[in-house]
C-alpha positions in Angstrom: 9.4 58.8 -74.3 13.0 58.8 -74.8 14.9 59.6 -77.6 16.1 56.0 -78.5 13.6 54.3 -81.1 11.1 51.3 -78.6 10.9 48.4 -80.4 8.1 45.6 -79.7 10.0 42.3 -78.1 7.2 40.4 -79.6 6.4 41.6 -83.1 9.8 44.0 -83.5 7.1 46.4 -84.6 8.5 50.8 -83.3 4.6 51.4 -83.6 4.1 51.7 -79.4 2.6 53.6 -76.9 3.3 54.0 -73.6 0.8 53.5 -71.1 3.2 54.3 -68.0 6.2 54.9 -66.2 8.8 52.8 -68.5 5.5 50.9 -69.3 4.6 50.6 -73.3 2.1 48.2 -75.6 2.7 48.0 -78.9 -0.1 48.8 -81.0 0.7 46.1 -84.1 0.0 43.0 -81.6 -0.8 45.2 -78.4 2.0 43.3 -76.0 2.4 45.2 -73.3 6.3 45.5 -71.9 8.0 47.2 -69.9 11.2 49.5 -71.2 13.7 51.1 -69.3 16.3 53.1 -70.9 19.9 52.0 -71.0 21.2 54.7 -70.6 19.5 54.6 -67.0 20.7 51.6 -66.2 23.9 51.2 -63.4 25.8 48.3 -62.9 25.3 47.4 -58.8 26.8 43.6 -58.9 29.4 43.0 -56.5 33.4 42.2 -57.7 34.1 39.5 -57.3 36.1 37.9 -54.1 39.1 35.8 -54.6 39.2 32.9 -51.8 41.1 34.8 -49.6 38.0 37.5 -49.7 40.3 40.0 -51.3 38.5 42.2 -54.8 40.0 39.5 -57.5 42.1 42.2 -60.3 42.8 38.2 -62.6 41.2 34.7 -63.3 42.6 31.9 -63.3 42.4 31.3 -67.4 41.4 27.4 -66.8 38.8 27.2 -64.2 38.7 31.5 -64.2 39.0 31.3 -60.4 39.2 35.2 -59.2 42.6 36.1 -57.4 43.0 39.2 -56.1 46.0 41.9 -56.4 48.3 39.7 -53.5 48.2 36.3 -56.0 48.3 37.4 -58.7 51.2 38.8 -58.0 54.0 36.9 -55.9 51.8 33.1 -56.5 52.4 33.5 -52.0 50.1 30.0 -50.9 50.7 28.5 -54.8 48.0 30.0 -56.3 49.0 31.0 -59.0 51.6 28.4 -60.8 54.2 30.0 -64.4 55.0 28.6 -67.3 57.3 30.0 -68.2 59.7 26.8 -67.6 57.1 25.5 -70.7 57.9 27.6 -72.5 62.0 28.6 -72.2 64.5 27.6 -74.7 66.3 25.5 -72.0 63.2 24.1 -70.7 63.2 20.0 -70.7 60.8 19.5 -73.7 61.9 22.2 -75.2 62.2 19.6 -78.6 58.2 19.5 -78.8 57.4 22.4 -78.7 57.0 22.5 -83.0 55.5 18.9 -82.1 52.4 19.4 -84.0 51.1 16.1 -81.3 52.7 18.8 -78.9 50.7 21.2 -79.3 47.3 19.0 -80.0 48.5 17.7 -76.6 48.1 21.4 -75.2 45.0 22.5 -76.9 42.8 18.7 -75.9 44.2 19.6 -71.9 43.5 23.2 -72.5 47.1 23.8 -71.4 47.7 27.3 -71.6 51.0 28.3 -73.9 51.4 31.5 -72.9 54.5 31.6 -70.7 52.6 34.9 -68.7 49.1 32.6 -68.4 47.3 33.0 -65.0 47.0 29.4 -63.3 44.7 29.2 -59.9 46.8 26.4 -57.7 44.8 23.8 -58.4 45.1 24.7 -62.2 48.8 25.1 -62.1 48.8 20.9 -60.7 46.7 19.9 -63.5 48.8 21.4 -66.2 52.3 19.7 -64.9 51.0 16.8 -64.2 49.5 16.5 -68.4 52.4 18.6 -69.5 54.8 15.4 -67.2 52.6 13.1 -68.5 52.5 14.1 -72.1 56.6 14.6 -72.5 56.8 10.6 -71.3 54.6 9.9 -74.1 56.3 11.9 -77.0 59.3 10.5 -75.5 
């Protein structure tokens, strides 16, 4: 039996008996259950892949689409959009930065307020359209 205390998943009792390899019986409620020592578990999951087939190193902050290092770093093929111009003091939206309505609208539409946020092409286009619409509404 392993050093870690094994508890019955049905009743929570710690009074269990090993019946076979990785199988146990609860002496309290007589439930049979399987238990695997967590130190023996290995992650065999495959890495997330960018749509180009490369291994992902980042994810779009809105839709969680995986992005590879090439697309994450240089934005080739329009995969990554930067909101840096939105947050810069010279932005045409700079006068709105402190307005509660501007902040509320950005949050409501899930437009990242972090200028370094990584966005896929689809989400980047959506965010810019939302920003334009909010700017027009606020006048």
